[in-house]
C-alpha positions as CSV (number, residue, x, y, z in Angstrom):
1,X,-9.8,-33.1,-16.2
2,X,-13.6,-31.4,-16.8
3,X,-13.8,-28.6,-14.2
4,X,-10.6,-27.9,-15.9
5,X,-11.8,-27.3,-19.1
6,X,-15.2,-25.8,-17.8
7,X,-13.3,-23.3,-16.4
8,X,-11.4,-22.3,-19.2
9,X,-14.2,-21.9,-21.6
10,X,-16.0,-19.4,-18.4
11,X,-12.6,-17.7,-18.7
12,X,-12.4,-17.5,-22.5
13,X,-16.1,-16.0,-22.3
14,X,-15.8,-13.6,-19.5
15,X,-12.5,-11.7,-21.2
16,X,-14.0,-11.8,-24.3
17,X,-17.0,-10.2,-23.3
18,X,-15.1,-7.8,-21.8
19,X,-12.9,-7.2,-24.5
20,X,-16.1,-6.2,-26.1
21,X,-17.3,-3.9,-23.8
22,X,-14.2,-2.4,-23.9
23,X,-14.0,-2.1,-28.0
24,X,-17.5,-0.3,-27.5
25,X,-16.6,2.2,-24.7
26,X,-13.5,3.3,-25.9
27,X,-9.9,1.8,-24.5
28,X,-8.3,5.2,-25.2
29,X,-11.1,7.1,-23.2
30,X,-10.9,4.9,-20.1
31,X,-6.9,5.1,-20.1
32,X,-7.7,9.0,-20.0
33,X,-10.1,8.0,-17.2
34,X,-7.8,5.8,-15.1
35,X,-4.8,8.2,-15.5
36,X,-7.0,10.8,-13.7
37,X,-8.1,8.7,-10.7
38,X,-7.6,10.0,-7.1
39,X,-5.8,8.0,-5.5
40,X,-6.5,8.5,-1.8
41,X,-10.2,8.0,-2.7
42,X,-9.3,4.8,-4.2
43,X,-7.2,3.9,-1.2
44,X,-10.2,4.7,0.8
45,X,-12.8,2.6,-0.6
46,X,-10.8,-0.2,-0.3
47,X,-10.3,0.7,3.7
48,X,-14.1,0.3,3.3
49,X,-13.5,-3.0,1.6
50,X,-11.1,-4.3,4.4
51,X,-13.9,-3.4,7.2
52,X,-16.6,-5.5,5.8
53,X,-14.3,-8.3,5.5
54,X,-13.5,-7.9,9.3
55,X,-17.2,-7.7,9.6
56,X,-18.2,-10.6,7.7
57,X,-15.5,-12.3,9.5
58,X,-16.5,-11.8,12.7
59,X,-20.1,-13.1,11.8
60,X,-18.8,-16.8,11.1
61,X,-16.5,-16.0,14.4
62,X,-19.3,-15.2,16.2
63,X,-20.8,-18.6,14.8
64,X,-19.0,-20.8,15.3
65,X,-18.7,-19.9,19.2
66,X,-22.0,-20.7,19.1
67,X,-21.8,-23.9,18.4
68,X,-18.9,-24.2,20.6
69,X,-16.1,-23.6,18.7
70,X,-13.2,-21.8,19.4
71,X,-10.6,-19.7,16.8
72,X,-8.8,-16.6,17.2
73,X,-10.4,-14.4,15.2
74,X,-6.5,-13.9,12.5
75,X,-7.4,-17.6,11.9
76,X,-11.2,-17.1,11.0
77,X,-10.5,-14.0,8.8
78,X,-8.0,-15.6,6.8
79,X,-10.3,-18.5,5.9
80,X,-12.7,-15.9,4.8
81,X,-10.3,-14.4,2.8
82,X,-9.8,-17.6,1.1
83,X,-13.1,-18.1,0.0
84,X,-13.8,-14.1,-1.0
85,X,-10.5,-14.5,-3.0
86,X,-12.1,-18.0,-4.9
87,X,-15.3,-16.5,-5.1
88,X,-14.1,-13.7,-7.4
89,X,-13.3,-17.0,-9.3
90,X,-16.3,-18.8,-9.5
91,X,-19.6,-19.1,-10.9
92,X,-22.0,-17.1,-8.9
93,X,-19.4,-16.6,-6.0
94,X,-20.4,-19.9,-5.0
95,X,-16.1,-19.9,-4.3
96,X,-17.0,-18.7,-0.9
97,X,-17.6,-22.1,0.3
98,X,-14.3,-23.0,0.2
99,X,-13.9,-21.0,3.9
100,X,-15.5,-24.2,5.1
101,X,-12.8,-25.8,4.0
102,X,-9.8,-23.7,5.2
103,X,-11.9,-24.1,8.4
104,X,-11.7,-27.6,8.5
105,X,-8.5,-29.0,7.0
106,X,-6.2,-25.6,8.4
107,X,-8.3,-25.7,11.8
108,X,-9.7,-28.5,13.0
109,X,-13.5,-27.3,12.8
110,X,-16.0,-29.4,12.3
111,X,-17.1,-29.5,8.8
112,X,-20.7,-29.4,9.5
113,X,-20.3,-26.5,11.9
114,X,-17.8,-25.0,9.6
115,X,-21.1,-24.8,6.9
116,X,-23.2,-23.5,9.2
117,X,-21.3,-20.1,10.0
118,X,-21.3,-19.8,6.3
119,X,-24.7,-21.3,5.0
120,X,-26.9,-19.8,7.4
121,X,-26.2,-16.0,7.2
122,X,-25.8,-16.6,3.2
123,X,-29.6,-17.4,3.4
124,X,-30.0,-13.8,4.5
125,X,-27.6,-12.0,2.6
126,X,-28.9,-13.5,-0.5
127,X,-32.6,-12.1,0.9
128,X,-31.2,-8.7,1.8
129,X,-29.5,-8.6,-1.4
130,X,-32.9,-10.1,-3.0
131,X,-35.3,-7.5,-1.6
132,X,-32.8,-4.5,-2.4
133,X,-32.4,-5.6,-5.9
134,X,-35.2,-6.4,-6.6
135,X,-36.5,-2.8,-5.5
136,X,-33.4,-1.3,-7.6
137,X,-35.0,-3.4,-11.0
138,X,-38.1,-2.1,-10.3
139,X,-37.4,1.5,-9.9
140,X,-34.9,1.5,-13.3
141,X,-37.9,-0.3,-14.9
142,X,-40.5,2.3,-13.9
143,X,-37.9,5.5,-14.4
144,X,-35.2,4.5,-17.0
145,X,-36.9,1.4,-19.2
146,X,-39.5,-0.7,-20.3
147,X,-40.8,-4.1,-18.8
148,X,-39.7,-5.3,-22.6
149,X,-36.0,-4.2,-22.0
150,X,-35.3,-5.2,-18.5
151,X,-37.7,-8.7,-18.4
152,X,-34.3,-10.5,-18.5
153,X,-33.1,-9.5,-15.8
154,X,-36.4,-10.6,-14.0
155,X,-34.9,-14.4,-14.5
156,X,-32.0,-13.7,-11.9
157,X,-34.4,-12.3,-8.9
158,X,-36.4,-15.7,-9.7
159,X,-32.8,-17.4,-9.6
160,X,-32.2,-16.1,-6.4
161,X,-35.1,-16.4,-5.0
162,X,-35.2,-20.2,-5.8
163,X,-31.7,-20.3,-4.6
164,X,-32.8,-18.6,-1.3
165,X,-35.8,-20.8,-0.8
166,X,-33.7,-24.1,-1.7
167,X,-30.7,-23.5,1.2
168,X,-34.0,-22.8,3.8
169,X,-35.1,-26.4,2.8
170,X,-31.6,-27.9,2.9
171,X,-30.9,-26.1,6.5
172,X,-34.9,-27.1,8.1
173,X,-36.3,-29.4,6.6
174,X,-35.2,-33.1,7.2
175,X,-38.0,-34.4,4.8
176,X,-36.8,-32.4,1.8
177,X,-32.8,-33.3,2.5
178,X,-33.7,-36.8,3.2
179,X,-34.9,-36.7,-0.9
180,X,-30.9,-36.4,-1.9
181,X,-30.4,-39.8,0.5
182,X,-29.9,-41.5,-3.1
183,X,-26.3,-39.9,-3.0
184,X,-24.9,-41.7,-0.2
185,X,-23.9,-44.2,-2.6
186,X,-21.7,-42.3,-4.2
187,X,-18.5,-41.4,-2.5
188,X,-17.7,-37.7,-2.4
189,X,-21.3,-36.7,-2.9
190,X,-22.5,-38.8,0.5
191,X,-20.2,-36.8,2.6
192,X,-21.2,-33.8,1.8
193,X,-24.9,-35.4,2.6
194,X,-23.8,-36.7,5.5
195,X,-22.8,-33.3,6.4
196,X,-25.7,-31.8,5.6
197,X,-27.4,-33.6,8.3
198,X,-25.3,-32.8,10.9
199,X,-25.3,-29.1,9.9
200,X,-28.7,-29.5,10.3
201,X,-28.6,-30.5,14.0
202,X,-27.2,-27.0,14.7
203,X,-29.8,-25.2,12.3
204,X,-31.5,-23.8,16.2
205,X,-28.4,-21.6,16.5
206,X,-29.4,-19.6,13.3
207,X,-32.6,-18.9,14.2
208,X,-31.6,-17.7,18.0
209,X,-28.9,-15.5,16.3
210,X,-31.1,-14.4,13.6
211,X,-31.5,-10.4,14.6
212,X,-27.4,-10.4,15.5
213,X,-27.0,-12.2,11.7
214,X,-28.9,-9.2,10.1
215,X,-27.4,-6.8,12.0
216,X,-23.5,-7.9,10.5
217,X,-25.3,-8.4,7.4
218,X,-26.4,-4.4,7.6
219,X,-23.3,-3.2,8.9
220,X,-20.9,-4.9,6.1
221,X,-23.4,-4.1,3.6
222,X,-22.8,-0.5,4.6
223,X,-19.0,-0.9,4.7
224,X,-19.9,-2.4,0.8
225,X,-22.2,0.2,-0.4
226,X,-19.5,3.2,0.9
227,X,-16.7,1.6,-0.4
228,X,-18.8,1.4,-4.0
229,X,-19.3,5.0,-3.2
230,X,-15.4,5.3,-2.7
231,X,-14.9,3.8,-6.3
232,X,-17.3,6.5,-7.9
233,X,-16.0,9.3,-6.4
234,X,-12.3,8.3,-7.4
235,X,-13.1,8.4,-10.7
236,X,-15.0,11.0,-10.7
237,X,-19.0,10.1,-11.2
238,X,-21.6,11.9,-10.1
239,X,-25.2,10.0,-9.6
240,X,-28.3,12.8,-9.8
241,X,-31.2,11.2,-8.2
242,X,-34.4,11.7,-6.3
243,X,-32.7,10.9,-3.0
244,X,-29.0,11.5,-0.8
245,X,-26.6,9.5,-3.9
246,X,-24.7,7.5,-1.3
247,X,-27.8,5.4,-1.2
248,X,-28.0,4.7,-4.7
249,X,-24.7,2.3,-4.3
250,X,-26.4,0.3,-1.6
251,X,-28.7,-0.6,-3.8
252,X,-26.5,-1.3,-7.1
253,X,-24.6,-3.6,-5.0
254,X,-27.8,-6.5,-4.6
255,X,-28.7,-5.6,-8.2
256,X,-25.6,-6.3,-10.0
257,X,-25.3,-9.5,-7.1
258,X,-29.0,-10.7,-9.1
259,X,-27.3,-10.5,-12.4
260,X,-24.3,-12.6,-11.1
261,X,-27.3,-15.4,-10.8
262,X,-28.7,-14.9,-14.7
263,X,-27.4,-18.2,-16.4
264,X,-24.2,-17.6,-17.7
265,X,-20.2,-19.0,-18.6
266,X,-18.7,-16.6,-16.9
267,X,-16.1,-16.2,-14.0
268,X,-17.9,-14.6,-11.2
269,X,-20.1,-12.6,-13.7
270,X,-17.2,-11.7,-15.3
271,X,-18.1,-9.4,-17.8
272,X,-21.9,-9.4,-17.4
273,X,-22.0,-7.5,-14.2
274,X,-19.3,-4.9,-16.0
275,X,-21.8,-4.8,-18.8
276,X,-24.8,-4.4,-16.3
277,X,-23.3,-2.2,-14.3
278,X,-21.7,0.0,-17.3
279,X,-25.8,-0.2,-19.0
280,X,-26.6,1.1,-15.2
281,X,-24.7,3.5,-15.1
282,X,-25.2,5.3,-18.6
283,X,-29.1,5.7,-17.3
284,X,-28.1,7.8,-14.6
285,X,-25.9,9.7,-17.2
286,X,-22.4,8.3,-16.5
287,X,-20.1,7.9,-20.0
288,X,-19.7,4.4,-20.8
289,X,-16.3,4.1,-20.2
290,X,-16.1,5.8,-16.8
291,X,-18.8,3.4,-15.7
292,X,-16.5,0.7,-17.2
293,X,-13.7,2.1,-15.6
294,X,-15.7,1.8,-12.1
295,X,-16.7,-1.5,-13.1
296,X,-13.8,-3.0,-13.5
297,X,-12.1,-0.7,-10.4
298,X,-14.3,-2.1,-8.3
299,X,-13.4,-6.4,-9.4
300,X,-9.7,-5.5,-9.6
301,X,-9.3,-3.8,-6.5
302,X,-11.4,-6.9,-4.4
303,X,-9.1,-9.2,-6.4
304,X,-5.8,-7.5,-5.1
305,X,-7.0,-7.1,-1.4
306,X,-7.7,-10.8,-1.3
307,X,-4.3,-12.0,-2.6
308,X,-2.8,-12.2,0.4
309,X,-4.7,-15.5,1.0
310,X,-2.9,-17.5,-1.0
311,X,-0.8,-18.9,1.4
312,X,-3.7,-20.3,3.3
313,X,-5.3,-21.7,0.8
314,X,-2.1,-23.5,-0.3
315,X,-2.0,-24.9,3.0
316,X,-5.1,-27.1,2.1
317,X,-5.1,-27.3,-1.9
318,X,-5.8,-30.9,-3.2
319,X,-7.6,-31.9,0.1
320,X,-11.2,-33.2,-0.4
321,X,-13.8,-31.9,1.8
322,X,-15.9,-34.8,3.9
């Protein structure tokens, strides 16, 4: 009941923020921008996003096979889609770990191996986004904002850094994990604790496959950046920078990820990330209305692409993770 209430509160806050932003940038101007959208380029952006999903699903499959688990690629892809869909409606996109539950309950993958295939690469993914997003934040601070205007955004850097450190300790430090041994007496948390302990026994897979993981992250990051670039072109956005325009989107997405980790009562940064994108693009000469259209199209197309995961999600609905 508390979870449902919190989700409702998050949804109300998120929608309120979106409504306020739309009010200030102008709904009429946004609708005019939408009327001029290039659907062909938008479809290309969706295709590029799908290629990103294929890469991320292959990363899961690759690590599962490294632990002795053999699954069909299509099954892993469906599990990944469920996680991506859940991520669109959970704070800090933590819902992506729903992929673990799908792998366990729909395909009988041991929970510790399923968690390893998600948890391990996510550390590297967050690390890459932390570096790229921090570089972008410093760039904006130096060239567009004063430190007083942007100090709050550095809280997101600290939050993401803390998360990366804790995840590393959970995966590789038995001593750190033993600090939480007291939860063994708590029914639900005890199962999670035992799963994490079992996951640590396979942590060597992550260290041995580091190069492979980083390569796949680079490929998926490229597809994500190209997808955002295509969305920008579909809504008529051009960014004038000292470097090729496409590289702007390699850093915009990690920067937005950092902002999604700012403490807020929103759904996956909904409202916060859209507002941040609008402000950032405005600093580069993009109209507020067009920037907001870009932000909303990015989110909506992502959610629409992953809606096909609903039947897969319903297969394991209401089943507790153990």
